[in-house]
C-alpha positions, 0 to 999 in steps of 0.5 A: 500499500502506499500512502500519499499526502500533498503539501498543496491540496490538489497538486496534480502529478500522475493522473491524481490531484492530491490532497493535503488529507492522506490517501491510501493506494493499493499495491499495483495502483500506480507503475514503478516509474510513477512510485519514482516519479511521486518519490522524487516530487517535493510536493508530495509525501510518499509512504510505503506501507504494509496493509491489508490488501484485498484478498485475491478475487475480491472487490471493494465491495466484498472487502467492505463487507469483510470489514463490516460496513452496512453495504445494503443501507439505504444510505449506502445505495440510495437506488436500491430497491426497496423491499415489497411494502417498503417504501424508499427514502422520499417516498416514505410516509406518502400515500400512494395514489393507489391506496385511495 
């Protein structure tokens, strides 16, 4: 894993606008050449870190579930379909025209 912190918010290097907030990137996100350029850039602090990586074959959703995230909440996915008889977000509390 690689952590990048920019000394100037929005500094652009290797196709990314870097933040002053530490941002972690998984192994393989950057090529060896890009990592070299990032490390040589005085406006960036680049730290190579050991850390948990998604296991082979896991996508971000699977990894989030393994870490205990509630991916089924409406906040996580406001477009998900409500269960039968359940009203979604902005429809909660409104009566249906068919129920009159």
